[in-house]
N, C-alpha and C positions, 0 to 999 in steps of 0.2 A: 218468956221467949226464950229459945235456945240460943245459946252463946256461939253457936255454929255459923250465924249469918255472916256475911261478908262485912268486913269493918267499914267500908266506903259505904254502905247502904243506909241510906237514910230514911225518915218515915214516909218522905214524899216520892220515893223511887230512885231510878238510876240517874247521874248525869249523861250529857252528851258525850264523853269520852268514855263512856261504857260503864262509867260508875252511878251509883243509883244517887238522884239527887232530887230537889223540889221540881215537880213539874209546873211550868209557867204557862199558863192559858194565853192563846191568841185571838184577838179579835177576828171578825169575818174578812175584814179588808186585808188584814195582815196574812190571814189565810189564802186568799186568793190572790196575792202579790206575788209573780213569778219570781224565782230566786235568781240574783245575779251569777253570771258565768265570770270566770277567773280572766283577767284582763290578760291578752297575749304578751308574751316577752316583748320589751320595747326596743326597736332600732337605734341605733347610735345615729346622731345626726352627721356624723361624717360619713356613714355608709349611704344614708339617704342623699346627700347632696350630690355624689359620685354618680348615681345612676341618673337623676334628673340633668346633669351636665352631660352626659353620654347621649341621652336622647334628645336633650336640646340640640346638640352637635349634629345627630343624625337628622334632625328635622330642618335644620338649617341647610345642610347639603343637599337635601331632597329639594328644598324650596328654590335654593341657587341652580339648581340643575334644571329645574321646570323652567325658572327664569330665562337661563341660558338657551335652552331648547327653543322657548316661545321666540327669544330673540333670533334666534338663528332662523329659524322658520320665516319668521315675518322678512327678516333680512333678505332670506332665498327667495321668498314669494315676491317682494319688491323688486330684486335684482332681475328676477325672470320675467317680469312685466314692464321694466322700465327701458327706454329707448337705449339702443345699442351704441357701442363705440364708433362704428363705421362712420365716416365721412363722406363717402363717396361711393358710387354703386361697385360691387365686385362680385365675380364668379366665385363657386366654391365646388368643386367636385368631390363626391362620396363616392368611393371605390366599390366595387361589387364584392361583396362581403364584408365589408367594414363594419364595426360593433360601435355601440354607443360611446364607449370609452374612447375609442379612436376617434370616432367624429366629434367628441366634446374636445379633446385634446388639438385637434386641427383646426377648431373653430376659435379657440383661444388663441393658438400660435399665431394665425392668420389675422387677429385683432377684430374679428366679427363678434366676440361675445367678450364679457369682461371676467367672467369666471369659467372655466370649462366644469368644474366640479359642480357649480350650481347649476348648469344647464345639464348635465348627466343626470344628477340624482332628481331633480324635479320633473326632467323628462321622464324618467321613470314610472314616475307617479300617474303623469297624464297618459303615456303609451300603453300602461299596463301590458297585454301580450303582442303590442303592433310592434314593427321596426321602422326604421328610416330607410327610403329607398335610395339605391344608387343612382348617379348621375350628376350632371353638372346643372348647377342653380345660381339664380341670378338673386344676389343679397342685395336689397336697397338701401341706402343710407339711413341709418337710424333704426334699423329693425330691431325690435326686441327678441330676445331668446325665445320666447313664446312664439313668435311669429315666425323665427327660424325653424324651432320644431315642426310647426305647422306645414310649413312649405317642404320640408325633408319627407315629413309623413305624408304628403299627398302625392308625391313623385312628379310634380308639375316641373321637370327639369328642362332646361333650355332646348328649344328645338332648332337643328340646323336644316340646310337644304341644300340640294344639288340638283341642277336643272340641265337634263339630256335632252338637246332638242332634236325634232325629227331629222331624220336623213343621216346622222353618224352612224359609221361602221362599228362592230363590235370592238375593233381594235381601238377606235377613236372613244369609245365609251369607257373602255378599261383604263386609257391612259387618264382620264379625266378622273376616274374613281382612284386611281393610285395617287394622283397630286393631291387630292383632297386630306388634309391634315387632320380633320376632324373624325373621320373614319378610321377603323383599325383593322387589323389583321390582314392577311394574304388574300389575293384574287385567286380565284380557281385555275389551275394550272393547264387546264385545257379549255379552251376559246368556246363559247356556245357557238351555235350556228348562225350564221348571217340573217339578220332579220327577226330573230329570235328574241330580242329585248325590246320593252315597249318604251320609247321615248316619253319622258314625263318629268315633272318635278317631284322629286321623293324628300320627305321629312325624316329626320331620325335625330336622336340624341348622341352626345359625344360618346365615341367607343363602340359605335354600331359596327358590325363587321360587314366588310365587303363583300365576302361571300354571299352573305345572307342577303344583302341589296341584291345582289346578281341574280339569285333565287327568286326574290320577289319581283324583278324585272321579268324574269322568264314566265313566271305564272300569269303576270297582268297579261302580257303580250298573248300567249295561249288564250286565255278569257276572250280579249278583244277580238282575235282572229276569228275562233269559234262562232262569235256571236256574229259578226258582219258576214262571215261566209254563209251563214245558215238564213240569211235574208237578202241573199244575192241574186242577181237577174238572171233566170234560167237561160238564158241565151247566150251567155258568155261562151266565148272559144277557149274556156279554161277546164282543165279537167280535174286538178288536183287543188288541195290547199297550198301545197308548195308553190306550184305555178302562181297563185292567186297572190301569195305574199311576195314573190318576186317580180310580177308585174307592178304592184303598188309600190315596191321600192324604186323602181324607175320612174313612176310618177311622182314620186316623193323628190328623186334628186333633179326633175327635170323642172319644176318650177315652186315657190314658197308660198305664191298666190293661192287663198283658200278657192276663190270663184272660178281659179284656172284650172284647178285638179280635175274635176269632172270632163272637162273639154279635151285636156291632155289625155286622160285615160280613153277618151272616146276616139282620138286620133289612132292610139295604139290597138283598139278593140278592132276598129274597122281595119286596119292592116293587117293584124292576125287574121281577120276572116278572109281578106282577099289573098293571104299567102305573101305579102309583101314584108320586106324586112323593115324591123322596127326602124333601125337607123338611128340610135339614141348616143349621143355624146357621152354621156356619165357611164355607159357601158364601156367605151373604150377607155375611159380614166379608170375604171375598175378593173380592167383587163390589166392595164400596164402598171399600176401602182399598188392595186388591192386595197385589203382593208386600211393601210396607212394613209390613203388619201394622196391626192396630188397636191404638191406645194403651191401656195396662193401665187407664188409670181411665176408659174410655170404655164403658159398657155397651152393650148391643143395644137399642134402641127397637122399639116395635111398628110405627113407622111405617118402619123400616129393612125389613120384612118385605115391604113394598108397594113399594119401591125395584125399578124394573125393569133388571135387569143380567143377563148372558148366564152368570152365574154363580149367580143365584138360584134355588135348588132349591125355592123354595116356589111359583115362578112358571112355571120350565121345567118341562118332562117330560124324563125321562132325565138324563144325566151332564152335567156343564159341559164346555166345550170343551176345557180344558185341566186338568190337576192344580192343587190350590189349596196345595200344600207338597210337601216332599221325604218321602217315606215310608220306612222301615225295612224290615228283611227281616221283622219280625215282622207288621207290617201287610200286606205283599206275600203272607205266607205266609197269615194270615188271610182274606183275600180269595179266594185261590187256593183254597183248601179250608176253607171257613168253617162253623161249626157247624150242623148241620140240626134248626133250631128252626121252629114256626109264628110267629114273633113279626113284629108289624109296626111297633113303637112302642117307644121307652126315653126315660127321663128321668132326670134327676140326682136321686141319693138323698140328697143332703145330706152324706154323708160321704167324697165323691170319687169313688164309684164311679156306677151307673145301676142302675135297675130296669126289667126288660123286662116287656112285655104283647103278649097275641095281639089283644084286642079294645080298640076305642076306650073303650067304659066303664071297662075295668080301666086304660087309659093315664091318663082322666081323673082316676080315683082317686087315680093315683101322682103325677099334677101337682098336685091338691090339697093332698095330703101334703106335697109337696117344697115348694110356696108356703108352707104354715105354719111349716116348719121355717126357712126364709129369713127370715121375717116375726118370728120369735123369735129369731134371731140379729142382725136389724138393730134390734130394739127394745132387746137387750141392749147394743149397740154405741153406742145413743143415735142411730142413722139412722133416715131414714124412706123406704121403696120408694115411689117414684111409678109410678102405675099404667100409665105409658107403657114401664114397664122390663121388657125381657122378658131372663130368663135362658136359656142353652143349654136347649132342650128338645125333642123330637120327637115 
């Protein structure tokens, strides 16, 4: 064999390092066993402990935040449902345009809720896109935040009312509206026409505008007048709606008894048909004092009958130029469908009502009876009636 062979070559071949060496046979199990991969470099124990500490810290923070959040939610919901601090009933006003933040602050400031922030944030969840309604609300003692929120969401604010009785003039109605402290805003600068406002009891919430209430009264009176006028007796000696309201206002001022209104209306209708003067004392009063009304302590004198005014139905024929008050439905219906009687006169009976007569002789007898009753009342009260005093009589 030649001497040029590699020095490391052996009779059995090359070694694993590339040199020839003996070939070591492997068993079948060894040949099928996978070779081991090299182990990754080992991290130091110090580096491994810092990462674990940091991760543990983050986890702790997350858990604490979750526990705190759950506690806050539990507290907020419990406080929202718990009875409130108010010990006695109170009123609370939500101004027009107030937001939830302002309302919450005012509720806490007035001692109606324990925590305005809780009320605000929990209410936002319940309300979603709804808002709390303006108005004045009655907050009962012990109401929870949830109850208060539901009340303010419902808009069921406190209802006030004002009663304007039949027979008041427009000026007298305006005076009452201006004196009401719950109403807001100015009255119309121009007075509505006499007889154009409906007497009634009106309900409203705090801050309701006076001008809006006047408009409501005007519209209500128009509807009633039109309704009653459409159902009137076709034989009435009245040509227009204005005349109809004017006569109804006189009937309204003559008697406050419901069962007498159709009888009083009958007297005036009969007089109009015969061309007689109405001779109604309330028209004398309106002609002298206008819409301001007669002072309660001022009687009607005989000299008043002779005062020439456009409203003095002792002096003028027919109806006065305008109504003398605002008539109610009953007076309007009495004129639209009066009782069918032959009566032409009536006078007070001394007990709050009137006695009616067909002839002047009967009427004069009734007047003398009434004067006697009044004289006896005056004597019992220690008063003396002057000859110039005239109590309403027709």
